[in-house]
N, C-alpha and C positions, 0 to 999 in steps of 0.2 A: 476510470478514475475513481479513487476512494471518495465517497461522499459521506460527510458527517451527518448524523441525525440531529434534529433540533435539540434534543435533550443533551446530547454529547457536547454540542456547541455551547449551550447555556452553562454546562458544567465547567467547560474550559474557560469561558469568560469569567465566571465567578472565581475560579481558581487564580486566574491572572490578576484580577482586582485584589484578591486577598494577599497575593504575593507582593504586589506593589505596595499595598498598605503596610505590610509588615517589614518592608525593606529588603526582601529576599531576592528580588528579581535580578539585581545587579551584582550579587555576591557570587563569585566563582566557587565551584566545589573545591574542597581541599584536595590537593594531589598527594599521593602516597609518598612517604619519605624515600629518597633514593637508597638503593642497596649500598652498604658500606661495610668495612671490616668490623668484626665483632669487637675489636679493641677501640673502635670509634674513629672519628676523623676530627681534624682541627685545622688550624691555620698557621702558616709560617710567615711572620711579618717582615722578615729581613732586617737589614741594618737600619732602614728608615724608621722602623717602629721605635727605636731608642731615641730618635731625635725629635719626635713629635711634641708639640705643645700639649699641655694637659687636656685642653679642650678637644684637640684632634684625637688624642689617644682615647679619650672617653667615647667619642663618637664612633671610632673604628671598633673598639671592643664592644660597644653596645650593639653594633651591627652583627658581630660574631655571636654575641649572646642571644640574638634573635633567631639564630639558626640552630641546627641540632649538633653543633660542634661541641666537643668535650675537651679539646686540647688547644694550647697555644705554645708555639715554639719561639723562645726568646733568646736573643744573643746575650752572652756574658762575655763582654769584649775586654780582654786583659789589657789591650793597648790603651783603652780609655780609663780603666779602673785603677791599674797600678801606676800611679803618677810619679812614683819614685821607688827605689828599692825598699820593699816592705811598707810602702805608703799606699793606702787604698781609699778610693772614693767610690762607694757602691751605689750612689744615689740614682744613677740612670737605670740600672737593672732593677734596683729596689722598686722604683716607681712602676715599671711595667709588670713585674712579677706580682706586686701587691694588687694592681688593677685587675690582672687576670684572675687571681684568686678571689677577689671580691665579686666576680661574676661567675664563680663556680667552675672555672676552667682549670684543668690540670696542666702544669707547666713542664715542657721539655726544655731544659736549658742547654744551650750550645756554647761550650767554652772554646774560645779561639783567639788567635792573633797575639801579637807580641809588642811590648814597648820597644821603641826604636833602638835604644842603646843595648838591648838584650837580644836582638834578633840575629838569626843566622843568615840574613840576607838584607837587601836594601829596602824591602817592602815590609809593612807591618803584617802582611799575610804570611811571611816566612816563619818557619818554626823557630823557637829560641835556640841560641847557640848552646845553651846548657839545659837539657831536658829536666833536670832537677828543679830549675826555677819554675818550670811549668807545673811540676808536681806540687810544689809548695802552693802555687796559686790555686790549683784545683782543690787542694785540701782546705784552703781558706774559703773558697766558694762553697764547698760542701758544709763547712761549719756555719757560714753566714746564712745559708738557706735551709739549714736543718729544720725539718717540720714543714717547709714550704715547697721544696723541690726534692724529688727523689729519683728523677730521670735525667741523665746527663749524656749528651752527645759530645764526643771529643772531636772538635774541629768541623769544618765544612768543606766538602769537595776537594780533598787534597790531591785527587787525580787530575785536577785542572791546574796547570802551571801558575796561572794568575792568583789562585787561591791558596797556593802553598809556596809563594815567594820565588817561583822559578828555580827551586833548588834541584840539584842533580839527585838521581835515585830517590824520588819522593816516597816510594813505598817503604823503603828502609827507614828513612827519617820519620815517616808517620808512625811506623810500628814502634820505633823507639819512644816516640811521644806517648803512644797508647800504653805501652808497658810501664811508663812512669806514672801516668795519670790514674790508671785503674786501681792499683793498690792504695794510692793516696786518697781516693774517694772512698774506697771500701773500708779503710781504717776509721773513717768518720761516720759513714753510713753503710754498714755491712749489707743492708738489704736494698741498697740503691741498684738501679738498672743503669749500666754503663753501655752506651751504644757507640760502636765504631762509626766514624764519620760517614754521612751520606755521600755516596759516590755519584758524580754526574754521568749522564749518558755520554758515551765517548766510544770511539773505535780505536783499534790498534793497541800499542803497548801500554796505554793508560786507560784502557777500557775497564769497566768494573770487574769482569772476570780476571783479566790479567793482573789488575791491581790487588785484588783480594788473594789471588794465588800467591803473589809475591809476599803479601803480608804473612801468610802462613809459613812460607819459607823462612822468613825473618823472625819467626817466633811469636806471632800474634795470638796463637791459640792459648786460651785460658785468661786472656786479658780483655775480653769484651763479652757482654751478656746478650747482645743482639747486634746484627749488622744493619746497615741502612743504605738505601738507594734513592735516586731521584728520577723516577720514570716519566719524564716529560714526553708528551705525544704530539706536541704541535710541530708543524702546522697541519700535518696530514691525518692526525687521529690515530686511534689504537691500531688499526690494521696496517697502516703505513710503516709502523715500527722503525721510525727514523733512528739511525745510529744504534740499532738494536736496543733501543730504550726499553722495550717490553720483553723481548725474547731473552735478554741478558739476565732477567730476574731468575728464571729457572736455572740458567747456567750457574749463576752465583750460588744459588741454594744447593746445586749439585756439588759444587766445590766444597761448600761448608759440610755437606753430608760425608763426603770422602775424607774429610779431616775430623770426623767425629762430632761435628756441630750441627747435624741435621735437625736436632730438636730445638735449636734457637730460632727466634723469629727474625724476619727482615722488616724493619720499620721503613716507611716511605716518607721521609722527612721533608720532601718537596715534590710537588708536581703541579701543573697548571698550564695556562696558555695565555699569550699576550693578545690584546684586542686592538692592535694597531693596524689590522686589516691585511688581507692577502697581498696587496700591492707592496707592502713593506716586510713581507715574510712572516706575518702573523695571522690572526684569525678575526672573525667577526665575534661580537658578544654572544650570539647564539651558538656559534661553533665552539666558543670557549665553554659555555654551559654544557654542551653535549659531550665534549672531551672530558670534562671533570666528572660528569655523571657516568660515562662509560668506563673511565679509569677506576673510579671508586668501586664500581660493580666488578670489574676484573680482579682488583685486589681483594675484594671481599670473598672471592671464591678460592683464594689461595689458602691452604691449611696452615701455612707458616707466616701469614701476614700479621704484622703488628699494626699500630695506628698509622693513619695516612694524613699527611699535612698538605693542604692546598696553599700554594704560593700565588698571590698574597691577598691582602684584604682590600686595599684601595690603590688606585692608580697614583703615581707620583707626579704626573703632569697632565695638563689638559689642552695645551695649545697645539694647533695643527703642526707647527714646526717641529715638535718633538715626536711626531709619529714615526720618523725614521729610526728612532731609538726604541726598540721594542721593550727594553727594560722598564720604560715608564708606564707600560700598559698592562702589567700583570695583575692588577687588582681584580679579584673575582667577584667581590660583593658591591664595590662602589667605584664610581668614577672619581676623578680628582675633586670635582665640585659636589660630591656626595649624592649623585644620582644613583639609584639602584640598578644593578646589572641583572641580566636574566638568571645568573647563578644564584643571586640572592633569593629569587622566587623559588628556584629549585630546592634550596636548602632550608628555607625558613620553617620554623616550627608550625 
């Protein structure tokens, strides 16, 4: 057994007393920042972000600002903003965009959805019947946020039927939308970055590779500056590769390369994990933290990675009855009642 000398013991005791006196003994050592893409990471707040009270918005964005995040993904919801033909109320998106900029965050704006009477389907998530109406709106948005927003994502997950109004041939209709929106934005902001919609992990005919392949067939080339994907890894983590959520990234980039777009980035505009527990098909808070850490590191090693956006900031419910709905537990930083989650400690400055 190692035996301490009397001098060594006295030195140790003196050091401990000094540490306690100075308040150092209970302070954990700072952990290194997680590996992340060179373009940075941020948060995607989802539709709930637009509906928060000012107090809740401030608390959520203060939590984001306490991390190393550089970005915030904000919805610009045409179905809420265009209250009548040519009549606009920008107050909801104004409030969130201004609050993000006040905290030094760069905004990625997602333009999506359709006023009821202009839709090409029964849902507000359906594309408009006339794509020129959408082009007019994107032009107005680019004018409205000139100097505040220069990164524009066109729609969200059009390869999921629910998020594109269950329309037939969604790749064709989405490409038509993109071809209308791209020049409308560029005429106002020539240096803007226009990102094709983030594609959900999916298998079969609506998988990201199948969808982007179809987009190229329908003439998408030249009408986006970057692609986007949503590489969720829950519940099994990175190696489980559920629904090809991870392996499809390289496949999509290969398709882009074959179409002459290999130099363009892929932005990862959503990823994360729900903390409603394994019993309900989700994860624990520790597993959520580890999946976010591992995914950030994986994306950081891709030479074509753009920014990565964690979905989301705070849980939208806290009652046990809502655990069966995993969508209520995607908050990465905060529980519904503002308790910090392990991912907050991982990412804090």
